matplotlib code that plots the C-alpha trace (Angstrom):
import matplotlib.pyplot as plt

x = [115.2, 115.5, 115.5, 118.3, 120.3, 119.7, 119.9, 123.8, 124.3, 122.6, 124.7, 127.9, 126.9, 125.6, 129.1, 131.1, 128.6, 129.4, 133.4, 133.1, 131.1, 133.3, 136.7, 135.0, 133.7, 137.3, 139.2, 137.3, 137.3, 141.2, 141.4, 139.1, 140.9, 144.1, 142.9, 141.4, 143.3, 142.9, 139.8, 137.5, 138.3, 135.6, 135.0, 138.2, 137.8, 137.3, 134.3, 132.5, 133.3, 131.4, 128.5, 128.1, 127.9, 125.4, 123.2, 123.4, 123.9, 126.8, 130.0, 133.2, 136.1, 139.2, 141.1, 138.3, 138.8, 141.8, 144.7, 144.4, 147.7, 149.7, 152.9, 154.2, 151.3, 148.8, 145.9, 145.1, 142.6, 140.0, 137.7, 133.9, 134.4, 136.7, 139.8, 143.0, 144.1, 147.7, 149.0, 152.3, 154.8, 156.8, 159.2, 160.3, 157.9, 154.8, 155.6, 156.3, 152.9, 151.2, 152.5, 151.7, 148.0, 148.2, 149.7, 147.0, 144.0, 145.6, 146.0, 142.2, 141.0, 142.9, 141.6, 138.1, 137.6, 134.6, 135.9, 139.5, 140.0, 142.9, 143.7, 146.5, 148.3, 151.5, 153.0, 151.5, 149.1, 147.0, 145.5, 142.5, 140.4, 137.2, 137.1, 134.1, 132.8, 135.8, 138.5, 142.1, 145.3, 146.5, 149.8, 151.1, 153.1, 155.4, 157.4, 157.2, 155.6, 152.6, 152.2, 151.4, 148.6, 145.8, 146.9, 147.2, 143.7, 142.3, 143.9, 142.7, 139.0, 139.0, 139.0, 141.1, 144.4, 145.0, 141.4, 142.1, 139.1, 135.9, 134.1, 134.8, 133.3, 134.6, 134.4, 136.6, 137.2, 139.9, 140.5, 142.4, 142.4, 140.2, 137.4, 136.4, 135.2, 134.0, 135.6, 133.8, 136.0, 135.1, 137.3, 136.6, 138.9, 138.9, 140.7, 142.8, 143.8, 142.5, 140.1, 139.6, 137.2, 136.6, 134.1, 134.9, 132.0, 132.6, 130.2, 129.7, 129.5, 126.7, 124.1, 123.4, 120.1, 117.9, 120.1, 123.5, 122.7, 122.9, 119.6, 118.8, 116.6, 113.3, 114.0, 114.5, 111.2, 109.2, 110.7, 110.1, 106.4, 105.8, 107.0, 104.9, 101.6, 99.8, 98.7, 100.6, 103.4, 106.8, 108.9, 112.6, 114.7, 117.9, 120.4, 122.5, 125.5, 123.8, 123.6, 119.8, 119.9, 121.7, 118.7, 116.0, 118.1, 118.1, 114.1, 113.8, 115.9, 113.6, 111.0, 110.7, 111.4, 110.5, 106.7, 106.5, 107.2, 109.1, 110.0, 112.3, 112.1, 115.7, 117.4, 120.5, 120.7, 124.2, 123.4, 121.0, 119.1, 118.5, 115.1, 114.0, 113.2, 115.2, 114.2, 116.1, 113.5, 114.3, 111.7, 112.4, 109.3, 107.0, 104.0, 106.3, 107.7, 104.2, 103.1, 106.0, 105.2, 101.7, 102.6, 104.5, 101.4, 99.2, 101.2, 99.9, 103.5, 103.3, 106.2, 106.7, 109.7, 110.9, 114.1, 114.6, 111.1, 110.9, 107.6, 104.3, 102.9, 104.8, 104.0, 100.0, 100.7, 102.2, 99.8, 97.1, 99.1, 99.3, 95.8, 96.7, 100.3, 103.3, 104.9, 108.4, 109.2, 112.5, 113.4, 116.1, 115.3, 117.1, 114.7, 111.2, 109.1, 110.8, 110.4, 106.8, 106.3, 108.1, 105.9, 102.4, 103.8, 104.0, 100.8, 97.5, 96.0, 96.5, 93.8, 95.6, 98.6, 96.7, 95.2, 98.3, 101.1, 102.6, 106.2, 108.7, 112.4, 115.4, 119.1, 122.6, 126.0, 128.3, 131.7, 132.8, 135.6, 138.7, 138.6, 142.4, 143.1, 139.9, 140.7, 138.6, 137.8, 135.3, 132.6, 131.8, 128.7, 127.5, 127.5, 125.6, 123.0, 122.3, 122.3, 119.5, 122.0, 122.6, 120.2, 122.3, 125.6, 127.9, 131.6, 133.2, 132.9, 135.3, 136.9, 139.9, 143.2, 144.2, 147.8, 149.9, 151.9, 155.7, 158.2, 162.1, 161.2, 158.8, 154.9, 153.1, 150.6, 147.6, 147.5, 143.6, 142.9, 146.1, 145.6, 142.4, 141.1, 137.6, 137.1, 133.9, 130.7, 127.1, 123.7, 122.1, 118.1, 115.0, 111.6, 108.4, 105.3, 102.2, 99.3, 95.4, 95.6, 98.6, 96.6, 93.8, 96.1, 97.5, 94.1, 92.6, 96.0, 97.6, 101.1, 103.9, 105.2, 102.3, 102.5, 106.0, 105.3, 102.5, 105.0, 107.4, 104.6, 104.2, 107.9, 109.6, 113.5, 115.3, 118.5, 120.4, 118.9, 120.0, 123.2, 123.9, 123.3, 125.9, 128.2, 127.5, 128.0, 131.5, 130.6, 131.5, 132.2, 130.1, 131.7, 130.9, 127.4, 126.6, 128.7, 126.1, 123.3, 124.0, 123.7, 121.0]
y = [170.0, 166.0, 166.3, 168.6, 166.4, 163.2, 164.4, 165.3, 161.9, 160.0, 162.0, 160.8, 157.5, 156.2, 156.7, 155.5, 152.2, 151.5, 152.1, 149.6, 147.0, 147.4, 146.8, 143.8, 142.7, 143.1, 141.6, 138.5, 138.0, 138.3, 136.0, 133.5, 133.7, 133.0, 129.7, 128.3, 127.6, 130.4, 128.9, 129.2, 132.5, 135.2, 138.4, 137.7, 138.0, 134.3, 134.2, 137.4, 135.7, 132.6, 134.6, 136.4, 132.9, 131.5, 134.5, 134.9, 131.1, 132.1, 129.9, 131.5, 132.4, 130.4, 133.4, 134.0, 130.6, 131.9, 129.5, 126.2, 124.9, 125.7, 124.7, 123.1, 121.1, 120.3, 119.2, 120.1, 118.1, 119.7, 118.7, 119.3, 122.5, 123.6, 124.0, 122.2, 119.0, 119.0, 115.6, 115.5, 112.8, 110.9, 109.6, 109.8, 106.9, 108.4, 112.0, 109.8, 108.1, 111.6, 112.6, 109.3, 109.8, 113.5, 112.2, 109.3, 111.9, 114.4, 112.0, 110.8, 114.7, 115.1, 112.1, 113.0, 109.7, 108.8, 106.3, 105.3, 101.8, 100.6, 96.9, 96.2, 92.9, 91.5, 94.8, 96.3, 98.6, 98.1, 101.5, 101.3, 104.3, 104.1, 106.7, 107.3, 103.7, 102.3, 100.7, 101.7, 101.4, 104.4, 102.5, 99.9, 101.5, 99.1, 98.7, 101.2, 104.1, 101.6, 100.5, 104.0, 104.8, 103.1, 105.0, 108.2, 108.1, 107.1, 110.0, 112.3, 111.1, 110.9, 107.3, 104.9, 103.9, 100.9, 99.3, 97.1, 94.8, 96.4, 98.5, 102.3, 105.2, 109.1, 112.1, 115.0, 117.4, 118.3, 121.2, 120.6, 121.7, 124.7, 122.8, 121.5, 117.7, 115.6, 112.5, 109.5, 107.0, 103.3, 100.7, 96.9, 94.0, 90.9, 87.7, 89.0, 92.1, 95.7, 97.3, 101.1, 102.8, 106.4, 108.0, 111.5, 114.0, 117.0, 119.4, 121.8, 119.3, 117.3, 120.0, 119.3, 120.9, 119.3, 121.1, 119.9, 116.2, 115.4, 115.7, 117.4, 120.7, 118.8, 116.3, 118.9, 120.7, 117.4, 116.4, 119.8, 119.9, 116.6, 117.6, 120.7, 118.8, 118.4, 115.7, 113.0, 110.6, 110.8, 107.5, 107.5, 104.3, 103.0, 100.2, 100.2, 103.0, 104.9, 108.1, 107.8, 109.3, 112.3, 112.6, 112.3, 115.2, 117.3, 116.6, 117.9, 121.0, 122.0, 122.5, 125.8, 124.6, 127.8, 127.6, 123.8, 121.1, 118.3, 115.0, 112.4, 108.9, 107.2, 103.8, 105.7, 109.6, 110.3, 113.8, 116.6, 119.0, 122.5, 122.8, 118.9, 116.8, 113.5, 110.6, 107.3, 104.2, 100.8, 98.9, 95.4, 95.7, 96.6, 97.2, 99.4, 101.2, 102.1, 103.4, 105.7, 107.1, 107.5, 109.2, 111.8, 112.2, 113.3, 116.3, 117.2, 117.7, 119.4, 116.8, 113.2, 111.5, 107.9, 106.2, 102.8, 101.8, 98.0, 97.5, 96.8, 98.1, 101.7, 101.8, 101.5, 104.1, 106.2, 105.6, 106.8, 109.9, 111.0, 111.8, 114.9, 115.1, 115.4, 112.0, 110.8, 107.6, 105.8, 102.1, 100.0, 98.9, 98.4, 100.7, 102.8, 99.7, 97.7, 100.4, 100.6, 97.1, 96.8, 99.7, 97.9, 94.8, 96.9, 98.9, 97.1, 97.9, 99.1, 101.7, 103.3, 104.1, 105.0, 108.2, 110.0, 108.7, 111.4, 110.2, 107.5, 108.0, 105.5, 106.5, 105.4, 107.3, 107.3, 108.6, 111.7, 111.3, 113.3, 116.6, 116.8, 113.3, 112.0, 110.7, 111.6, 108.9, 108.4, 105.9, 102.6, 103.4, 99.9, 100.9, 104.2, 102.3, 99.9, 102.8, 104.6, 107.4, 106.9, 110.1, 112.2, 113.9, 112.1, 112.9, 111.9, 110.4, 110.2, 107.5, 106.9, 107.0, 103.7, 103.9, 106.1, 108.9, 108.4, 111.3, 110.5, 107.0, 108.0, 108.0, 111.3, 111.8, 113.4, 116.7, 116.4, 112.5, 111.2, 108.5, 107.1, 108.4, 109.6, 112.7, 112.9, 111.5, 112.6, 111.0, 109.0, 109.5, 107.7, 109.5, 107.6, 110.1, 108.8, 110.5, 109.8, 106.7, 105.2, 105.7, 104.0, 101.2, 100.8, 101.0, 97.8, 96.0, 96.2, 94.5, 96.9, 96.3, 97.6, 100.8, 101.3, 100.4, 103.4, 105.5, 105.0, 105.9, 109.3, 110.0, 108.3, 108.0, 105.0, 104.7, 103.6, 106.7, 109.2, 107.6, 107.8, 111.6, 111.9, 110.1, 112.4, 115.3, 114.1, 113.7, 110.0, 107.2, 104.0, 101.2, 103.4, 103.9, 100.2, 99.3, 101.6, 100.1, 96.9, 97.2, 95.8]
z = [132.7, 132.2, 128.4, 128.4, 130.5, 128.6, 124.9, 125.4, 127.1, 124.3, 121.6, 123.7, 124.8, 121.4, 119.5, 122.7, 122.9, 119.2, 119.4, 122.5, 120.5, 117.5, 119.5, 121.1, 117.8, 116.4, 119.0, 118.9, 115.3, 115.4, 118.2, 116.3, 113.2, 114.8, 116.2, 113.1, 109.7, 107.0, 105.2, 108.3, 109.4, 109.6, 107.7, 105.4, 101.9, 101.3, 104.1, 102.4, 99.1, 100.3, 101.8, 98.6, 96.9, 99.2, 98.5, 95.1, 94.1, 91.9, 92.4, 93.9, 91.8, 92.2, 93.4, 96.3, 98.0, 100.1, 101.1, 101.6, 102.9, 105.9, 107.5, 104.5, 104.2, 101.4, 103.8, 106.9, 109.3, 111.5, 114.3, 113.8, 116.0, 112.7, 115.1, 113.5, 114.9, 115.9, 116.5, 118.8, 117.6, 120.1, 117.7, 114.3, 112.8, 114.5, 112.6, 109.1, 109.7, 110.1, 107.1, 105.1, 106.2, 105.1, 101.5, 101.2, 101.6, 99.8, 97.0, 97.7, 97.3, 94.2, 92.3, 93.7, 95.6, 97.7, 100.0, 101.5, 102.6, 104.6, 105.4, 107.8, 106.8, 107.7, 108.7, 105.5, 104.6, 101.5, 100.7, 98.2, 96.6, 95.2, 92.5, 90.3, 91.3, 90.4, 93.4, 92.4, 94.4, 96.9, 97.5, 99.8, 102.5, 104.5, 107.7, 110.7, 108.6, 107.8, 111.3, 112.4, 109.9, 111.7, 115.0, 113.4, 111.5, 114.9, 116.8, 114.0, 114.4, 118.3, 118.7, 121.0, 119.0, 121.3, 120.3, 117.1, 117.4, 118.2, 115.9, 116.1, 114.6, 114.5, 112.4, 111.2, 108.4, 105.9, 104.0, 100.8, 96.9, 98.1, 99.4, 102.6, 103.3, 106.2, 106.6, 108.4, 109.9, 110.7, 112.0, 112.2, 113.5, 111.3, 110.7, 108.0, 109.8, 111.2, 108.6, 108.4, 105.8, 105.6, 103.8, 102.2, 101.6, 99.6, 102.2, 98.9, 96.1, 98.2, 98.1, 94.7, 92.9, 90.5, 87.6, 88.9, 88.8, 84.9, 83.8, 80.6, 80.4, 79.4, 82.4, 84.9, 83.9, 83.8, 87.1, 88.6, 87.4, 89.0, 92.1, 91.9, 91.6, 94.9, 96.2, 94.5, 94.1, 92.3, 92.4, 91.9, 91.6, 90.6, 91.3, 94.4, 94.5, 91.8, 93.7, 94.7, 97.9, 96.0, 93.7, 96.5, 98.6, 95.3, 95.1, 98.5, 98.0, 95.3, 97.6, 99.7, 103.1, 104.7, 103.8, 103.4, 106.0, 104.8, 106.2, 105.2, 106.4, 105.6, 106.7, 107.9, 108.3, 106.8, 105.4, 106.1, 103.7, 105.7, 107.4, 106.6, 109.1, 108.7, 110.5, 110.7, 109.9, 110.1, 107.8, 109.3, 111.5, 109.0, 111.4, 114.0, 110.8, 109.5, 112.9, 113.2, 109.7, 110.5, 113.9, 111.7, 109.1, 112.0, 112.0, 108.6, 106.9, 103.3, 101.9, 102.7, 101.3, 102.2, 100.8, 100.2, 100.5, 101.2, 103.4, 102.4, 105.5, 105.1, 101.4, 102.3, 104.7, 101.9, 99.3, 101.5, 102.2, 98.8, 98.5, 100.4, 100.5, 98.1, 98.6, 97.2, 97.3, 96.5, 95.9, 94.3, 90.6, 87.2, 85.0, 85.3, 84.5, 87.2, 89.7, 88.9, 89.1, 92.6, 93.9, 92.7, 94.6, 97.8, 97.9, 98.9, 95.4, 91.9, 92.6, 95.8, 93.2, 90.2, 91.2, 92.4, 90.7, 88.3, 87.3, 87.4, 87.4, 86.8, 86.8, 86.8, 87.3, 84.3, 84.5, 82.5, 80.1, 81.0, 78.8, 78.7, 77.6, 75.7, 72.2, 69.2, 66.5, 63.9, 64.8, 62.6, 60.0, 61.0, 64.8, 63.9, 62.1, 65.0, 67.3, 64.9, 64.7, 61.0, 60.2, 62.8, 61.5, 64.0, 62.7, 65.6, 69.0, 72.2, 74.1, 76.9, 74.9, 73.7, 74.9, 77.4, 75.9, 76.8, 76.8, 77.4, 78.5, 80.9, 81.0, 80.6, 83.6, 82.7, 85.5, 85.2, 85.6, 86.9, 83.8, 85.3, 81.9, 83.5, 85.7, 87.6, 87.4, 86.1, 86.2, 83.4, 83.4, 82.3, 82.8, 82.4, 82.8, 84.0, 82.1, 82.4, 79.9, 82.0, 85.1, 83.7, 82.8, 86.3, 88.0, 86.0, 86.6, 83.0, 82.3, 83.3, 79.8, 78.6, 80.4, 79.6, 75.8, 76.0, 77.6, 74.7, 72.3, 74.2, 73.7, 76.6, 76.0, 77.7, 79.4, 76.3, 74.1, 77.0, 77.1, 73.5, 73.7, 76.3, 74.2, 70.9, 73.2, 74.3, 78.0, 78.0, 76.2, 74.9, 76.9, 79.8, 78.9, 78.4, 81.7, 83.7, 81.6, 82.6, 86.6, 88.2]

ax = plt.figure().add_subplot(projection="3d")
ax.plot(x, y, z, "-o")
ax.set_aspect("equal")
plt.show()
């Protein structure tokens, strides 16, 4: 009898429940999508395309990104909750100040700037953009509009517009050019005037894998094999502002973080890799830092990474850990030999390092020539001979154009690079593999120059040779490679 009563209720209640659930879900989605900008809506065509791209690893087509402008603006600012920020303007000067901030940051995004700096001085706002490592002007607004720029920026970042001396920090997001960026705002008073620095982080571009860094196929394979060896140490190095943290995070993404426990120690945790435990670690007090690292090692992580290693005490703990875990060490150095020398100076003894070191990496960042306006030329045969390229058939190389084209008395602006002549950056790498013979040399305290000479005999290519390969491929110019290699 009970079954006869319940069965009809089930077949009535299930569809009714599904209808109620679907109605509530649709109502929520419509309400949420009305609150956020089009790019942040859910269950839209662009949202489904983003999900597909994440699951398949294939990039979205330009038509799938969805609209990126609204209310006549080319850039939209949002809070960290993805809700648009609407700043009320009490007067015309405030309204124009907000418009000027929008112009500055849209220009920065179009030019692929990583930092926007604003210095207030004498009623003028000096705006500077860091593009591909070089500082260029972003304009010098004057008058009432310039005076409103700091206040508008602070209001967008949730800071106090009235405070002009004490340091302040804030965050917000911006959507422009089909991409989402995180803006990290820092303000500081100075004798010259108030300074504001805004770091622009491309949330999609910052999630690089090994194959996105600029490594050749052979280098990707060598680095992947070194990371797969356990236990052991992989040493990655670079001068300051050469993409070292980006490479570290790409290496961390190479591990399966669902089956491996990964811990990363960094001086400052600005960006996080999914399913990696990031720990801010100051190495000024070496003993305290070593104890903090040792405490994490008691939890037996599978992979341990240390950015900007400088403490001998921490280096000793990591050298000991390399007998059981994969250890990824990053430090500042101008080439692979210097990186090895500095790591040897930090560890207690060469034997502590020799057994587990598999690979030493050094890198630079070089600017890519603009594909639209780069200029082909025939190289000097004497240069080819000095660069050991005489045996290769190199008909043309590329460089930035020597002059700016003029039409109807006006300079022609390149639509791709805005006449900067370079567009984007790529990594330039040298890899020094540590084989059994090199490990034996390290263990008996051999000179690093001899170890590097041994690696060269085994086929190691230095930064200059890798840079020339990029020049021959048309990716960059000789002048840019020379500039990057000279960095220390």
